[in-house]
C-alpha positions, -999 to +999 in steps of 0.1 A: +044-018-778+072+008-780+108-003-782+123-002-747+150+024-739+180+004-726+192+034-707+160+041-688+142+026-658+106+038-653+086+037-620+049+046-620+033+050-586-005+049-585-027+060-555-058+082-555-067+083-518-071+045-512-048+017-522-016+018-542+001+001-571+036+005-585+046-005-620+082-009-630+095-010-666+130-022-668+156-011-694+152-046-709+115-039-716+102-062-689+074-052-666+068-057-629+039-048-606+042-042-569+008-043-551-026-035-567-059-019-559-092-018-576-123-003-561-145-029-579-136-066-582-159-070-612-148-039-632-112-038-644-116-001-654-112+007-617-079-011-616-051+015-624-024-011-629-046-032-652-056-002-674-021+011-676-006-022-687-034-027-712-027+007-728+010-002-730+001-034-749+017-056-722+009-093-724+035-107-699+046-095-664+080-106-652+070-103-616+039-096-595+045-087-559+021-086-529+040-068-502+015-079-475-021-090-472-039-057-467-069-050-490-054-017-502-024-036-515-040-067-530-075-059-540-079-064-578-047-085-581-068-115-593-077-094-624-040-092-633-035-129-628-065-136-650-055-112-678-017-114-680+010-141-681+029-139-648+064-153-646+069-151-609+049-141-579+066-125-549+053-125-514+067-123-478+084-155-468+059-161-440+030-165-464+035-201-473+024-236-461+006-238-428+010-201-421-008-191-454-036-215-444-038-198-410-040-164-427-067-173-452-088-190-426-084-161-401-094-135-427-124-157-438-137-162-403-133-125-394-151-115-426-180-140-419-183-127-383-185-091-394-211-099-420-200-069-441-202-075-478-169-055-483-149-078-460-164-109-474-154-099-509-119-090-498-116-124-481-127-141-513-103-120-534-073-130-512-082-167-514-086-164-552-052-147-556-033-175-540-055-201-557-047-186-591-010-184-583-010-221-574-033-234-601-032-212-631-011-226-660+009-204-683+019-211-719+049-231-705+025-254-686+039-241-653+023-219-627+039-186-617+072-192-600+069-183-563+095-161-546+093-159-508+110-127-497+130-120-466+157-095-457+188-097-480+172-120-506+178-111-543+145-114-560+156-102-595+192-107-605+210-085-631+208-099-666+176-118-661+160-101-691+155-069-671+187-053-682+212-040-656+186-040-628+187-059-595+159-061-569+166-070-533+143-075-503+149-051-475+121-065-454+106-085-437+134-095-414+136-129-395+124-111-364+094-097-381+086-130-397+086-147-362+064-120-348+039-125-376+040-163-372+032-158-335+002-136-344-012-161-369-007-191-347-025-173-318-056-174-340-059-212-334-057-234-303-037-266-299-064-286-317-063-261-347-097-247-338-102-210-346-100-188-316-098-152-329-089-133-360-055-117-364-055-080-357-058-061-390-028-039-382-006-070-376-003-076-414+021-047-417+046-067-396+051-090-426+053-062-452+080-064-478+102-035-487+122-036-519+155-020-531+159-015-568+194-010-581+201+003-616+237+013-621+242+039-594+205+046-590+188+032-560+150+032-554+133+021-522+097+008-523+086+008-486+054-012-487+038-007-453+069-015-432+066+001-398+091+014-372+104-019-358+108-033-394+129-003-404+150-007-373+158-042-385+167-029-419+191-003-404+208-031-385+212-053-416+222-027-442+250-002-444+239+034-446+256+037-481+234+009-494+203+028-484+212+061-498+187+065-527+172+087-554+135+078-548+115+065-519+079+052-521+071+063-485+060+034-462+025+031-449+010+062-467+029+086-445+022+073-411+042+084-381+049+047-375+063+043-411+099+052-403+124+049-375+150+072-361+179+077-385+161+061-415+157+093-436+192+103-427+203+072-445+180+077-475+193+113-479+230+105-471+243+115-505+215+135-521+180+148-516+158+120-527+122+122-540+096+109-517+063+097-532+034+094-507+002+076-516-025+091-493-051+070-475-079+094-468-101+071-447-073+067-422-063+104-425-029+095-439-003+110-443+000+126-408+012+161-406+041+152-383+053+126-407+050+149-437+070+176-419+097+150-409+100+135-444+101+169-461+132+178-441+151+152-460+134+149-494+112+165-521+077+153-515+053+143-542+018+127-541-001+113-570-034+124-555-047+157-568-080+174-571-101+166-602-089+183-633-109+188-665-093+171-695-101+201-716-077+222-694-047+201-707-037+209-743-033+176-762-005+190-784+017+196-754+037+167-739+039+182-704+024+213-689+029+228-655-003+226-634-011+249-606-033+223-589-043+224-553-035+191-537-062+175-517-035+166-492-025+203-488-061+214-484-068+189-456-036+193-437-032+230-444+004+224-453+024+253-466+032+252-503+069+245-499+061+210-487+048+201-521+071+204-551+053+216-582+043+187-604+037+181-641+009+165-660+018+143-689-006+134-717-007+096-719+014+074-697+050+080-707+074+103-689+088+132-708+126+130-705+149+160-701+182+159-721+204+130-709+232+138-685+262+116-677+252+111-641+225+089-627+198+115-621+161+120-620+149+126-655+113+135-651+085+134-626+051+136-640+015+129-633-005+108-658-042+116-656-069+097-675-105+107-671-137+088-677-171+103-674-161+133-654-141+115-628-104+108-625-099+070-626-061+068-629-035+090-613+002+082-612+035+098-604+058+086-632+095+086-626+122+078-652+159+073-643+189+071-665+219+049-657+253+065-651+278+058-679+306+039-662 
């Protein structure tokens, strides 16, 4: 594995039309994974995060985070728990104890009632993830340390092996946790008998959002936080704290994925980069949301049309691609909504010459092909810390 650059923080966003995963490499050389998606639970080659980490020679992950229990954010996470040593496992504070039992039972009952093989497998995967977190022993003889996230909690302190990086929970707030508790408890009667399944959309109520701080660089990973959740964030955090360089857009670009004034805060000091992971089955992102977000940011998406590997010269570290985005085709968005992207051979960002300020160094797309199909797509972002 390459020697870590102590002046660089890398963020890799994966999402090819369904599901998303975000990999963070800290200046201290530590790795973290936020969410996961694999189209096949028996084939790790369909798991972008798994394949990426394998190619980097990673054996240990400092933190693994499930922002909320939706299949497009947890499917395939058991593969990571099986393959890698996990130091800590982050989840919304509401997913513990009796409330976790309610969730797992509700999802299982709902999947059984539907009879659909897909939902049954997803239910089994969710149960297996939490079983592995609880039972799997690491080399220290201890299971992965749980971290139960709520607004204002520091999940990763500076100097914890990750270099000068801190990670804080922006969401869920106490109000959202109570709403989700009420939704889960309503699935059972006073005698703890199952009554109904939790509405699938309700899981977004509990979604985590993260704030990564590296020197003067700030990155927001929005999970699937919805409007009411962002309203709580705005009431808890000062606008200056939310001014950022990069935003992983919440809920795949849904019109319910932001609140009034949120993007004013994100863009308070600069024009941030917004990375959207499309969800084609639900026709996300929405055109209205994309138009709104593009007023405050430069929009990128890791989902592109298929590219032939032969079109990319292997001797070139990064080449400009005039690729038509599937997103642009479907929504008929004008070209200025999508900033031109770059393709990088391999999985490392190509850095521009260092500047004294905390600035975006590179935005790239890493594309790996297997048997005429794109199996991994990512937007890779590298940041340098301001010299202070």
